[in-house]
C-alpha positions in Angstrom: 8.6 -8.1 -19.8 7.1 -5.1 -18.0 9.3 -3.8 -15.2 8.7 -1.1 -12.6 11.5 1.5 -13.1 13.9 1.7 -10.1 13.7 5.1 -8.4 16.8 7.2 -7.9 18.1 7.2 -4.3 19.0 10.3 -2.4 19.5 9.9 1.4 18.6 13.5 1.8 15.2 12.9 0.2 14.0 9.7 2.0 10.2 9.7 2.1 9.6 7.6 5.2 12.0 6.5 7.9 11.2 3.8 10.5 13.6 3.7 13.4 13.6 0.9 15.9 9.9 0.2 15.7 8.6 -2.3 18.3 5.1 -3.3 19.4 3.9 -5.8 21.9 0.5 -7.1 23.0 1.0 -8.5 26.5 3.7 -11.1 26.1 3.4 -11.2 22.3 6.0 -9.2 20.5 4.3 -8.5 17.2 7.1 -6.2 15.9 10.7 -6.0 17.1 13.2 -3.3 16.4 12.3 -2.7 12.7 14.3 0.1 10.9 14.4 1.0 7.2 14.1 3.9 4.8 11.7 4.3 1.9 12.4 6.5 -1.1 10.1 8.4 -3.4 8.8 6.1 -6.1 10.0 3.0 -4.4 7.8 -0.1 -3.8 8.6 -2.1 -0.8 7.0 -5.5 -0.1 6.7 -6.9 3.4 6.3 -10.6 3.3 5.9 -13.5 5.7 3.4 -16.0 6.9 0.3 -15.2 9.0 1.5 -14.0 12.5 4.9 -12.8 11.3 4.1 -9.2 12.3 3.8 -7.7 8.8 0.2 -6.3 9.3 1.1 -4.8 12.7 4.1 -3.1 11.1 1.9 -1.7 8.4 -0.4 -0.2 11.1 2.6 1.3 12.8 4.0 2.8 9.6 0.6 4.3 8.6 0.2 5.9 12.1 -3.0 3.8 12.8 -1.3 2.3 15.8 1.3 3.7 18.3 4.5 1.8 18.8 5.9 0.8 22.2 9.3 2.0 21.1 10.8 3.6 18.0 9.5 6.2 15.6 8.2 6.8 12.1 9.1 10.0 10.3 7.6 11.2 7.0 8.9 13.9 4.6 6.1 16.5 4.2 5.7 18.4 0.9 7.6 21.3 2.4 10.7 19.0 2.5 10.7 18.6 6.3 11.0 15.1 7.8 8.5 15.0 10.7 7.9 12.4 13.4 4.3 11.1 12.9 3.9 10.9 16.7 4.2 14.6 16.9 1.4 15.3 14.4 -2.0 16.2 15.6 -5.0 14.0 14.7 -6.2 16.6 12.2 -2.8 16.6 10.5 -2.8 12.8 10.3 -6.3 12.8 8.8 -5.1 15.4 6.2 -2.2 13.1 5.2 -4.7 10.3 4.5 -6.8 12.6 2.4 -3.9 14.0 0.4 -0.4 12.4 0.5 -1.4 8.9 1.6 -3.7 6.1 0.4 -4.6 2.9 2.1 -5.8 -0.1 0.1 -7.5 -2.7 2.4 -7.8 -6.4 1.6 -11.5 -6.1 2.2 -12.5 -3.3 -0.2 -15.7 -2.7 1.9 -13.4 -1.2 4.6 -12.1 1.4 2.2 -15.4 2.2 0.4 -18.8 3.6 1.3 -20.8 0.7 0.1 -24.2 2.5 0.1 -23.3 5.4 -2.2 -22.4 5.4 -5.9 -19.0 4.6 -7.3 -18.7 8.1 -8.6 -19.5 9.5 -5.1 -16.8 7.3 -3.6 -14.2 8.8 -5.9 -15.6 12.3 -5.8 -15.8 12.3 -2.0 -12.0 12.2 -1.7 -11.8 15.1 -4.2 -14.2 17.2 -2.1 -12.2 16.5 1.0 -9.3 18.4 -0.5 -11.3 21.3 -1.7 -12.8 20.5 -5.1 -16.4 21.8 -5.3 -17.4 21.9 -9.0 -19.9 19.0 -9.4 -19.4 18.6 -13.1 -15.6 18.5 -12.9 -15.7 16.1 -10.0 -18.0 13.8 -11.9 -15.7 14.0 -15.0 -12.6 13.2 -12.9 -14.4 10.3 -11.3 -15.5 8.9 -14.7 -11.9 9.3 -15.9 -10.6 7.3 -13.0 -13.2 4.6 -13.4 -11.9 4.1 -16.9 -8.3 4.0 -15.7 -9.1 1.1 -13.4 -11.1 -0.7 -16.1 -14.6 0.0 -14.8 -17.2 1.0 -17.3 -18.5 4.6 -16.8 -22.0 3.2 -17.3 -21.5 1.9 -13.7 -20.7 5.3 -12.2 -24.0 5.7 -10.5 -24.1 2.1 -9.2 -23.2 1.4 -5.5 -20.1 -0.8 -4.9 -22.4 -3.3 -3.1 -23.5 -4.3 -6.6 -19.9 -4.8 -7.8 -17.9 -8.0 -7.9 -14.9 -8.4 -5.6 -12.4 -7.4 -8.3 -14.4 -4.4 -9.3 -14.6 -3.2 -5.7 -10.9 -3.5 -5.3 -10.3 -1.5 -8.5 -12.8 1.1 -7.3 -11.0 1.3 -3.9 -7.7 1.9 -5.8 -9.3 4.7 -7.9 -10.7 6.3 -4.7 -7.2 6.3 -3.2 -5.3 7.6 -6.2 -7.6 10.3 -7.4 -5.8 12.9 -5.1 -2.4 11.9 -6.4 -0.9 10.7 -3.1 2.9 10.2 -2.8 2.6 7.0 -0.7 0.1 4.2 -0.7 -0.1 1.4 1.9 -1.6 -1.9 0.6 -2.7 -4.7 2.9 -3.0 -8.0 1.0 -4.5 -6.1 -2.0 -5.2 -9.3 -4.0 -6.2 -11.5 -1.0 -9.5 -13.4 -1.5 -9.7 -12.9 -5.2 -9.7 -15.5 -7.9 -6.4 -16.2 -9.7 -7.6 -14.6 -13.0 -8.9 -11.6 -11.2 -5.7 -11.3 -9.2 -3.6 -11.3 -12.4 -5.7 -8.5 -14.0 -5.6 -6.4 -10.8 -1.8 -6.8 -10.4 -1.2 -5.8 -14.0 -3.3 -2.7 -13.5 -1.6 -1.8 -10.2 1.9 -2.1 -11.5 1.0 0.1 -14.5 -0.5 2.8 -12.2 2.5 2.7 -9.8 4.9 3.1 -12.6 2.9 5.9 -14.4 2.3 7.9 -11.3 5.7 7.4 -9.7 4.1 6.2 -6.4 5.9 5.0 -3.4 4.1 2.0 -1.9 4.4 -0.4 1.0 2.7 -3.7 0.2 2.0 -6.3 2.8 1.5 -9.8 1.3 2.0 -13.5 2.0 2.1 -14.1 -1.8 5.6 -13.9 -3.1 4.3 -13.6 -6.7 2.7 -10.3 -5.7 6.0 -9.1 -4.2 7.9 -10.1 -7.3 5.5 -8.3 -9.7 5.1 -5.1 -7.7 8.1 -4.4 -5.6 11.7 -3.1 -6.0 12.7 -4.3 -2.5 11.5 -7.0 -0.1 11.6 -7.3 3.7 11.0 -10.8 5.0 9.5 -11.0 8.5 9.3 -13.9 11.0 8.2 -13.6 14.6 8.0 -9.8 14.5 11.6 -9.4 13.2 13.0 -8.5 9.8 15.2 -11.5 9.0 16.2 -10.7 5.4 15.9 -7.7 3.1 17.2 -6.7 -0.3 16.3 -6.2 -3.9 13.3 -8.3 -4.8 14.9 -10.5 -7.4 18.0 -11.0 -5.3 16.0 -12.1 -2.2 13.6 -14.3 -4.1 16.1 -15.9 -6.5 18.9 -16.3 -3.9 17.5 -16.3 -0.4 20.0 -16.6 2.4 17.9 -17.3 5.5 16.4 -20.8 5.9 12.9 -19.3 6.6 13.1 -17.3 3.3 14.3 -20.4 1.5 11.3 -22.3 2.8 8.9 -19.5 1.7 10.4 -19.4 -1.8 10.5 -23.2 -2.2 6.8 -23.5 -1.2 5.8 -21.6 -4.3 8.4 -22.9 -6.8 8.4 -26.2 -8.6 11.1 -28.6 -7.6 
């Protein structure tokens, strides 16, 4: 059985640190006092039912939403752990072009649907300074092959692609600049079961090969089991259980987690 290698842990080299994150919308507390550390090469799955707060937490962690309380810090390539709230808008945009990727459930949100597949991948390369057209196109073609898209489709727009192909193209667009951290929001949501299985197999291969850290939001515990080293279970905006993926899913302690697990397992 294929397994994602567990990354070494060094508290002095944490990649991302969430400390007391909270977010409310009026009377609704979408996220309550969430704290954890993520390490280089580690894949963390955030699971829970719709409305549990997991998507809000992902928005906070990726600096797309400001918390009401708490902080998120990220270790830059110079080794310094910096509070994301202290970064300027240009610095945050630069992170998303270089160190970070974001895979949306709806691939159309992460792609330019009216331009070619090659341009979608090449655009991110140009954003970090690549300017040789031939090399950019060659790299784009190489990445299409890595995500199992025929290079014959390099000049086709993603609006002509199937849902699974769009998602694979979105992954190529995100990974071409070799980010250290990728955020994934329900990456297999809305896809047929057979398409999901193929996509998951490809994703875990790339995560392992590239040594990526990833934070994956999903309601599907099968996705969490296949992709992640560690799981956080959310309910009502709070983290109610966390631990190594197999430990949490095979021996859940909290009644809510037990209910989630039992809902996908045969009696």
